[in-house]
C-alpha positions in Angstrom: 3.8 26.8 3.3 5.5 23.4 2.7 7.4 23.7 6.0 4.3 24.6 7.8 2.4 21.6 6.5 5.4 19.4 7.4 5.4 20.7 11.0 1.7 20.0 11.3 2.3 16.4 10.1 5.1 15.8 12.5 3.0 17.1 15.4 0.1 14.9 14.3 2.3 11.8 14.3 3.9 12.7 17.6 0.9 13.9 19.6 -1.8 11.6 18.3 0.4 8.6 18.9 0.2 9.1 22.6 3.8 9.8 23.4 4.9 12.9 21.6 8.4 13.2 23.0 9.2 9.6 22.3 8.0 9.8 18.7 9.7 13.2 18.0 13.1 11.6 17.8 11.9 9.2 15.2 10.0 11.7 13.0 12.8 14.2 12.3 12.9 15.9 8.9 15.9 13.7 7.9 14.0 10.5 8.8 10.8 11.6 7.1 12.8 12.3 3.9 13.8 8.6 3.8 10.4 7.1 4.2 7.7 6.2 6.8 7.1 3.1 8.8 4.0 3.4 11.0 4.0 1.0 14.0 0.6 0.1 15.3 0.4 -1.4 18.8 -2.0 -4.1 20.0 -5.0 -3.3 22.2 -2.6 -2.4 25.1 -1.5 0.8 23.3 2.1 2.1 23.4 4.2 -0.3 25.4 7.6 -2.0 25.6 6.3 -4.5 22.9 6.0 -1.9 20.2 9.1 -0.1 21.4 10.9 -3.4 20.8 9.5 -3.6 17.3 10.9 -0.1 16.6 14.3 -1.1 18.2 14.4 -4.1 15.8 13.9 -1.9 12.8 16.6 0.5 14.1 19.0 -2.5 14.6 18.5 -3.3 10.9 19.6 0.2 9.9 16.2 1.5 8.8 16.8 5.2 9.0 13.2 6.1 8.3 10.5 7.8 10.3 9.3 5.2 12.8 6.3 6.7 14.7 4.2 4.5 17.1 0.5 5.3 16.7 -1.8 4.3 19.6 -5.1 3.9 17.8 -7.3 2.7 20.7 -8.8 4.2 23.9 -6.2 4.9 26.6 -8.4 3.6 29.4 -6.6 1.4 31.9 -7.9 -2.2 32.0 -11.3 -1.9 30.4 -9.8 0.0 27.5 -8.1 -3.1 26.1 -11.5 -4.9 26.0 -13.1 -2.0 24.3 -10.3 -1.8 21.8 -10.6 -5.4 20.9 -14.3 -5.4 20.4 -15.1 -1.9 18.9 -14.9 -3.0 15.3 -16.6 0.2 14.1 -14.1 2.4 16.0 -11.2 0.3 14.8 -12.2 0.8 11.2 -12.5 4.6 11.8 -9.0 4.5 13.4 -7.7 2.9 10.2 -9.2 5.8 8.2 -7.6 8.4 10.4 -4.2 6.7 10.0 -4.7 6.5 6.2 -5.3 10.3 6.1 -2.1 11.0 8.0 -0.2 8.7 5.5 -1.7 10.6 2.6 -0.6 13.8 4.1 2.9 12.4 4.4 2.8 11.3 0.8 1.7 14.8 -0.3 4.8 16.2 1.4 7.2 13.4 0.3 6.0 12.0 -3.0 7.6 8.8 -4.0 9.0 7.9 -0.6 8.2 4.4 0.8 5.4 3.9 3.3 4.9 0.7 5.3 2.6 -0.1 8.2 3.6 -2.7 10.8 0.8 -3.9 13.1 1.0 -6.2 16.1 -2.0 -8.1 17.4 -5.0 -5.8 17.2 -2.8 -3.4 15.4 -2.5 -5.9 12.6 -6.2 -5.7 12.0 -6.1 -1.9 12.1 -3.2 -2.0 9.6 -5.6 -3.8 7.2 -8.3 -1.1 7.8 -5.6 1.6 7.1 -4.9 0.1 3.7 -8.6 -0.1 3.0 -9.0 3.5 4.2 -6.6 4.9 1.6 -8.3 7.1 -1.0 -8.9 5.6 -4.5 -5.7 5.8 -6.5 -3.6 5.9 -3.3 -1.4 3.1 -2.0 0.9 2.2 0.8 3.9 0.1 -0.1 3.1 -2.8 2.1 1.7 -4.1 5.4 3.5 -6.4 7.8 1.2 -8.1 10.3 2.6 -9.7 13.4 0.4 -12.1 15.3 -2.6 -10.2 14.0 -6.0 -10.3 15.7 -8.1 -10.3 12.5 -10.3 -13.1 11.4 -8.6 -15.8 9.3 -11.5 -15.6 6.8 -11.3 -11.9 6.3 -11.3 -10.9 2.7 -8.1 -9.0 1.9 -9.0 -8.1 -1.7 -9.5 -4.4 -1.1 -6.6 -4.0 1.3 -4.2 -5.8 -1.1 -5.4 -3.5 -3.9 -4.2 -0.5 -1.9 -0.7 -2.1 -1.2 1.9 -1.8 -3.9 4.0 -4.7 -2.6 1.4 -6.6 -0.7 0.8 -8.0 2.8 3.2 -10.1 4.8 1.4 -12.0 7.5 3.5 -13.5 10.3 1.5 -16.2 12.1 2.2 -18.5 15.1 0.4 -21.8 15.6 1.4 -21.8 19.3 -0.6 -18.6 19.9 -3.8 -20.5 20.7 -4.7 -18.8 24.0 -5.2 -15.3 22.7 -5.7 -15.8 18.9 -7.7 -19.0 19.1 -9.7 -19.3 22.3 -9.8 -15.6 23.2 -10.9 -14.4 19.8 -13.5 -17.1 19.6 -15.0 -16.2 22.9 -14.9 -12.4 22.3 -14.0 -11.4 18.8 -11.2 -10.2 16.5 -10.8 -6.5 16.0 -12.9 -6.8 12.8 -15.9 -8.0 14.9 -15.7 -11.7 13.7 -15.3 -14.5 16.2 -13.0 -17.4 15.4 -9.3 -18.2 14.9 -7.1 -15.2 13.9 -4.9 -14.9 10.9 -2.1 -14.5 13.4 -2.7 -18.0 14.6 -3.3 -20.0 11.4 -2.8 -17.6 8.6 -5.4 -16.1 6.3 -7.7 -18.6 4.5 -6.3 -20.0 1.3 -7.9 -19.4 -2.0 -10.8 -21.6 -3.1 -11.7 -22.6 -6.7 -15.0 -20.8 -6.3 -13.3 -17.5 -5.4 -13.8 -14.6 -7.9 -11.0 -13.8 -10.3 -10.5 -10.4 -8.7 -9.7 -12.1 -5.3 -7.4 -14.6 -6.9 -5.5 -11.8 -8.6 -5.3 -9.7 -5.4 -4.0 -12.7 -3.4 -0.9 -12.9 -5.6 0.4 -10.3 -3.2 -0.3 -12.1 0.1 2.7 -13.7 1.7 2.2 -15.9 4.8 5.1 -16.2 7.1 5.0 -19.2 9.5 7.3 -18.6 12.5 7.6 -22.3 13.1 6.8 -24.7 15.8 9.9 -24.3 18.0 9.7 -23.4 21.6 10.7 -19.8 22.1 10.1 -19.4 25.8 7.8 -16.8 27.2 4.6 -15.6 25.6 4.1 -16.9 22.0 1.9 -13.8 21.3 4.8 -11.4 21.9 7.6 -13.4 20.4 7.4 -11.6 17.1 8.1 -8.3 18.8 11.6 -9.2 20.0 14.1 -6.8 18.5 16.4 -9.6 17.1 13.4 -11.3 15.4 12.2 -8.0 13.9 15.7 -7.1 12.6 16.1 -10.6 11.0 12.6 -11.2 9.7 10.5 -8.1 9.5 13.0 -5.4 8.4 14.0 -7.3 5.2 10.4 -7.0 3.9 10.4 -3.2 4.6 13.9 -2.7 3.0 13.3 -4.8 -0.1 12.8 -3.1 -3.4 10.3 -5.7 -4.4 8.4 -8.5 -2.7 8.7 -11.3 -1.8 11.8 -10.4 0.2 13.6 -13.7 -0.2 12.2 -15.3 -3.3 12.3 -14.5 -7.0 8.8 -15.5 -8.0 5.2 -15.1 -6.9 2.5 -17.7 -6.7 0.1 -18.3 -9.4 -3.3 -16.6 -8.7 -5.1 -20.0 -8.4 -2.6 -21.4 -5.9 -2.0 -20.8 -2.2 0.0 -17.8 -1.2 3.7 -18.3 -0.6 4.5 -19.5 2.9 7.9 -18.6 4.4 9.5 -19.9 7.5 10.9 -17.2 9.8 14.4 -17.3 11.2 15.3 -17.8 14.9 14.7 -15.3 17.7 18.2 -14.8 19.0 
């Protein structure tokens, strides 16, 4: 019975992600036994960008299951616009992914589970954490240039993450995550600068104690103001960057990955500076 359930889970990850054959190599029983890292693409769906994220995780030696889950509509052209603006459908996608994760946890109790989301997938990663059943948690979320409103309240999502949320943001990503999300919307339906551009809003004195406590597990990662060449929105998907900056958060036994302390609940979340892209 257990083998049958495991087979169903592998098929779910492989087929629902939109590229079954490609995911099958990364969802073998041996990899699944070591943990699960779900990679969520942006609104474009499965592409070289998210394959590069997975390559970076492999470069770092993460021998875990690494499925890519295409959460949006696979409609050429117009599908990207729909994926960006369908905030109800995006939340439902997060719930579906959460159920797959819970199925994995039932089959592999105690194994680590992380969700890495790029661009719109960063917002869906937050919805995935929120969609976990009461009493269930993922280990952590890693958001890369996430298209989710900077003012979004992470209290519930952080409560469903054992380690927390690491948010990588890039102040040079103004075109898509500043102007674009103000004219259209973020994947949560709110217009304005994204957390992938300026980070999530810092705590305020008037915030409730529950939020201040939850935000102890929010870690903001500033990738810096250097010139990287090419598109600033996709810089965080480069394999070398992922191996050097993202993988350590997933491999760490406890967060933050490179510091021994956490911020006080009434202070701003810890801000890290990412390493180079070479």
